[in-house]
C-alpha positions as CSV (number, residue, x, y, z in Angstrom):
1,X,68.5,140.3,36.5
2,X,64.6,140.0,36.9
3,X,64.2,136.7,38.8
4,X,64.8,137.9,42.5
5,X,62.5,135.1,44.0
6,X,63.1,132.8,46.3
7,X,60.9,129.1,46.3
8,X,61.0,126.2,48.5
9,X,59.0,123.3,47.6
10,X,58.7,120.4,50.2
11,X,62.1,120.8,51.8
12,X,63.2,118.5,54.3
13,X,66.4,118.4,56.5
14,X,67.1,115.5,58.6
15,X,70.4,114.7,60.7
16,X,72.1,111.7,62.0
17,X,69.8,109.8,64.5
18,X,66.5,110.5,62.7
19,X,66.6,114.1,63.8
20,X,64.0,115.9,61.7
21,X,64.9,119.6,61.7
22,X,62.7,120.9,58.6
23,X,59.7,118.8,57.8
24,X,58.4,119.5,54.4
25,X,58.5,123.2,54.3
26,X,57.1,125.2,51.0
27,X,56.6,128.9,50.5
28,X,57.5,131.8,48.2
29,X,59.3,135.2,48.6
30,X,58.2,137.7,45.9
31,X,60.9,139.6,43.9
32,X,61.4,143.0,46.0
33,X,59.9,141.7,49.2
34,X,61.1,142.3,52.7
35,X,60.2,138.5,53.9
36,X,60.6,138.2,57.7
37,X,61.4,134.8,59.3
38,X,60.6,134.2,62.9
39,X,60.5,131.1,65.1
40,X,61.5,130.1,68.6
41,X,65.0,128.4,69.2
42,X,65.2,125.0,67.8
43,X,62.5,125.7,65.2
44,X,64.6,125.1,62.1
45,X,65.3,128.9,61.0
46,X,69.1,128.3,60.6
47,X,68.8,125.0,59.0
48,X,66.6,126.6,56.4
49,X,68.7,129.7,55.7
50,X,71.7,127.2,55.6
51,X,70.0,125.5,53.1
52,X,68.9,128.4,51.0
53,X,72.4,129.8,51.2
54,X,73.9,126.5,50.0
55,X,75.7,125.8,53.1
56,X,73.7,122.6,53.9
57,X,71.9,120.3,51.3
58,X,68.5,119.5,51.8
59,X,67.6,115.7,52.5
60,X,64.5,116.2,50.6
61,X,62.6,118.7,48.4
62,X,64.1,121.8,46.2
63,X,64.8,125.2,46.4
64,X,65.5,128.2,44.2
65,X,67.2,131.5,44.8
66,X,66.8,134.0,41.7
67,X,66.2,131.1,39.6
68,X,68.8,128.9,40.2
69,X,68.6,125.6,42.5
70,X,70.4,125.5,45.6
71,X,71.6,122.0,45.3
72,X,72.6,121.9,41.9
73,X,73.7,125.3,41.0
74,X,75.3,126.6,44.3
75,X,78.1,128.7,42.5
76,X,75.2,130.8,40.7
77,X,73.3,131.2,43.6
78,X,76.3,132.6,45.7
79,X,76.5,135.1,42.9
80,X,73.0,136.4,43.0
81,X,72.7,136.4,46.9
82,X,74.3,138.4,49.7
83,X,74.7,136.8,52.9
84,X,75.1,138.5,56.4
85,X,74.9,135.9,59.1
86,X,74.5,136.6,62.9
87,X,78.1,135.7,63.6
88,X,80.5,138.4,62.4
89,X,83.9,137.0,61.4
90,X,85.8,140.1,60.9
91,X,89.6,140.3,61.1
92,X,90.3,142.9,63.8
93,X,93.7,144.0,62.7
94,X,92.5,144.7,59.2
95,X,90.9,148.0,57.9
96,X,87.6,148.0,56.4
97,X,88.5,149.0,53.0
98,X,91.1,145.9,53.1
99,X,88.2,143.6,53.9
100,X,86.3,144.8,51.2
101,X,88.6,145.1,48.6
102,X,89.4,141.6,49.2
103,X,85.9,140.8,49.3
104,X,85.6,142.2,45.8
105,X,88.6,140.4,44.1
106,X,87.4,137.1,45.5
107,X,84.4,138.0,43.2
108,X,86.3,138.6,40.1
109,X,86.9,142.3,40.4
110,X,90.5,143.6,39.5
111,X,92.4,145.7,42.0
112,X,91.0,149.3,40.7
113,X,87.4,147.8,40.5
114,X,87.6,146.4,44.1
115,X,88.9,149.7,45.6
116,X,86.2,151.8,43.9
117,X,83.5,149.3,45.1
118,X,84.8,149.5,48.3
119,X,84.6,153.5,48.6
120,X,81.4,153.3,47.4
121,X,80.1,150.8,50.0
122,X,81.8,152.8,53.1
123,X,80.1,155.6,51.8
124,X,76.7,154.1,51.7
125,X,77.0,152.3,55.3
126,X,78.4,155.6,56.4
127,X,81.9,154.1,57.5
128,X,83.9,156.6,55.1
129,X,85.2,158.3,57.8
130,X,86.9,155.6,59.6
131,X,88.6,153.9,56.8
132,X,91.9,154.2,58.4
133,X,90.9,152.6,61.6
134,X,91.5,148.7,62.1
135,X,88.0,147.2,62.7
136,X,89.1,145.9,66.0
137,X,88.3,149.3,67.5
138,X,84.9,149.3,65.7
139,X,81.5,149.9,67.7
140,X,79.1,146.9,67.6
141,X,76.9,149.0,65.3
142,X,79.9,150.2,63.0
143,X,80.9,146.2,62.7
144,X,77.3,145.4,61.6
145,X,77.4,148.1,59.3
146,X,80.5,146.8,57.6
147,X,79.5,143.2,57.8
148,X,76.2,144.6,55.7
149,X,78.7,146.1,53.3
150,X,80.6,142.9,52.5
151,X,77.5,141.2,51.8
152,X,76.7,143.8,49.2
153,X,80.1,143.7,47.5
154,X,79.1,141.6,44.6
155,X,75.8,143.7,43.8
156,X,73.5,140.9,44.8
157,X,69.6,140.8,44.0
158,X,68.9,139.1,46.8
159,X,70.0,139.7,50.3
160,X,69.8,136.9,53.5
161,X,70.2,138.9,57.0
162,X,70.5,136.5,59.9
163,X,69.6,138.8,62.7
164,X,71.3,141.7,61.7
165,X,70.6,144.0,64.5
166,X,71.3,141.5,67.4
167,X,73.0,143.5,70.3
168,X,73.1,146.8,68.8
169,X,71.8,149.7,70.8
170,X,68.6,151.3,69.6
171,X,69.9,154.0,67.7
172,X,72.3,151.7,65.6
173,X,69.4,149.1,65.0
174,X,67.3,151.7,63.5
175,X,70.2,152.9,61.3
176,X,70.4,149.4,59.9
177,X,66.7,149.6,59.4
178,X,66.8,152.4,57.4
179,X,69.6,150.9,55.2
180,X,67.3,147.8,54.7
181,X,64.6,149.9,53.5
182,X,66.7,151.9,51.3
183,X,68.3,148.7,49.8
184,X,64.9,147.4,49.3
185,X,63.1,150.4,47.7
186,X,66.1,152.2,45.8
187,X,67.4,148.8,44.4
188,X,64.3,146.5,44.5
189,X,66.3,144.1,46.6
190,X,64.8,140.8,48.0
191,X,65.5,140.5,51.6
192,X,65.2,137.3,53.6
193,X,65.1,138.8,57.2
194,X,65.3,136.4,60.2
195,X,65.4,138.7,63.8
196,X,64.9,138.1,67.2
197,X,63.0,141.5,67.6
198,X,59.3,141.4,66.7
199,X,59.3,145.1,66.2
200,X,62.0,144.7,63.6
201,X,59.5,142.2,61.6
202,X,56.6,144.7,62.1
203,X,58.5,147.6,60.9
204,X,60.4,146.2,58.0
205,X,58.5,142.9,56.5
206,X,55.9,142.9,53.9
207,X,55.3,139.6,55.0
208,X,56.1,137.2,57.8
209,X,56.6,133.4,58.5
210,X,56.6,131.6,62.0
211,X,57.7,128.2,61.8
212,X,57.9,126.1,64.9
213,X,58.8,122.4,65.2
214,X,60.5,122.5,61.7
215,X,57.0,123.3,60.4
216,X,55.1,126.4,59.0
217,X,52.9,127.7,61.9
218,X,51.7,131.0,60.3
219,X,52.1,133.1,57.6
220,X,51.0,136.3,56.2
221,X,51.3,140.1,56.2
222,X,51.8,141.6,59.7
223,X,48.4,143.2,59.6
224,X,47.0,140.1,58.6
225,X,48.6,137.9,61.3
226,X,47.7,140.2,64.2
227,X,44.1,140.5,62.9
228,X,43.8,136.7,63.3
229,X,44.2,136.9,67.0
230,X,41.4,139.5,67.6
231,X,41.3,143.3,66.7
232,X,41.8,144.1,70.4
233,X,43.2,142.4,73.9
234,X,42.7,143.0,77.2
235,X,45.7,142.2,79.3
236,X,45.4,141.1,83.0
237,X,48.2,140.5,85.4
238,X,47.4,138.8,88.3
239,X,49.5,137.9,91.4
240,X,50.2,134.1,90.5
241,X,49.5,131.4,88.2
242,X,46.8,129.5,90.1
243,X,44.9,133.1,90.2
244,X,45.7,133.3,85.9
245,X,44.0,129.7,85.3
246,X,40.8,130.7,87.5
247,X,40.4,134.0,85.4
248,X,40.9,132.1,82.1
249,X,38.1,129.7,82.9
250,X,35.8,132.1,84.1
251,X,36.5,134.9,81.2
252,X,37.2,132.8,78.2
253,X,33.5,132.5,76.9
254,X,33.9,136.4,76.5
255,X,36.5,136.2,74.0
256,X,37.4,135.1,70.6
257,X,40.5,133.6,71.9
258,X,42.7,133.7,75.0
259,X,46.4,132.9,76.1
260,X,48.1,132.8,79.6
261,X,51.9,133.8,80.0
262,X,53.1,133.1,83.3
263,X,51.0,135.6,85.6
264,X,49.2,137.2,82.6
265,X,46.2,136.4,80.9
266,X,45.0,138.0,77.6
267,X,41.9,138.1,76.1
268,X,41.6,138.7,72.2
269,X,38.2,139.9,71.1
270,X,36.5,142.6,68.9
271,X,35.5,146.0,70.4
272,X,37.4,145.0,73.9
273,X,37.2,148.5,75.4
274,X,33.6,148.0,75.6
275,X,33.9,144.7,77.6
276,X,36.5,145.9,80.3
277,X,33.7,147.0,82.5
278,X,32.0,143.4,82.5
279,X,35.5,142.1,82.8
280,X,36.0,143.9,85.9
281,X,32.7,143.4,87.4
282,X,33.2,139.6,86.9
283,X,36.8,139.5,88.6
284,X,35.4,141.7,91.5
285,X,32.4,139.3,92.3
286,X,35.0,136.4,92.2
287,X,37.4,138.4,94.5
288,X,40.2,138.1,91.7
289,X,41.5,141.8,91.5
290,X,44.3,142.0,88.9
291,X,47.2,144.0,89.6
292,X,47.6,145.5,86.4
293,X,45.0,145.6,83.4
294,X,45.6,147.2,79.7
295,X,44.1,147.5,76.4
296,X,46.0,147.5,73.5
297,X,46.2,146.2,69.8
298,X,47.7,143.0,69.1
299,X,51.4,142.6,68.2
300,X,53.5,140.1,66.7
301,X,54.3,139.1,70.2
302,X,50.7,138.2,70.6
303,X,50.7,136.3,67.4
304,X,53.8,134.5,68.0
305,X,52.5,133.2,71.4
306,X,49.4,132.1,70.0
307,X,50.8,129.9,67.3
308,X,53.8,128.4,69.2
309,X,52.7,128.3,73.0
310,X,55.6,130.8,74.0
311,X,56.9,134.2,73.8
312,X,59.7,135.4,71.4
313,X,62.2,135.5,74.0
314,X,61.7,131.5,74.2
315,X,60.8,131.5,77.9
316,X,57.7,128.8,78.3
317,X,54.1,130.3,78.2
318,X,51.3,128.4,80.4
319,X,48.2,127.0,78.4
320,X,48.3,129.5,75.3
321,X,45.7,128.3,72.9
322,X,44.0,130.1,70.0
């Protein structure tokens, strides 16, 4: 199969009571791309993923996955796409090889083929040494890897991963990252990744799209998005929000853009290191000494705060602006 693209054109999803969850979204994921999909809670992420994986019908617009229309060719979409959702529904009394064999047979394999594929996948996700243990005894990381194996049973060309590392310890998270990269580089698999870890999107994604309020707020490569908020940032922490607001008014003219988050003011600008002395002098003259000052490169967290007005942990930010 050569078509591994995901294309959405004017997608709209409206629920009862005139609730508009997705508002005229259009985008394209290229074949063989890892596409990071971010947004605050309630932004419409889950609704879009559900439409692309045929779990919901769009109210308007269209989408194709691997060249198949999600509304008219749902069965074909399910053949070419694998889905690992955030909520893992694994029977704790069954063994991993049993679950994988059942999944393989549901996709048309005979018992011998299903068993061979199950062993192959268990080796792939590093669970071959625990096939005789019931899934209920697995750690969180092991369950995540098994869920990934289940999504790969039918050798999909496109893989949807909905927050695949939520709740995992750092070591297990990086194991999943390595497997995602391997699937992409060795098998050319297109991967649509939603995540609550901005570091994960930065590490894995070729391109990132941020959705807010059912609309696209920003899209581009991680480097492009970070460059958009300034090449560097000065982060100033104060004792209270009143002082932050005063400092922002005084220093905003020195920056390309600025944002505030609780008691922290961030100034985005080129050559920020050269501006630090002037910032400190102005604050000293005004009697506003920060409790902390750091100089750093912008992160996707800065991008997210800039375009949505809140940090990625969904806590409200105060006065964020571009």
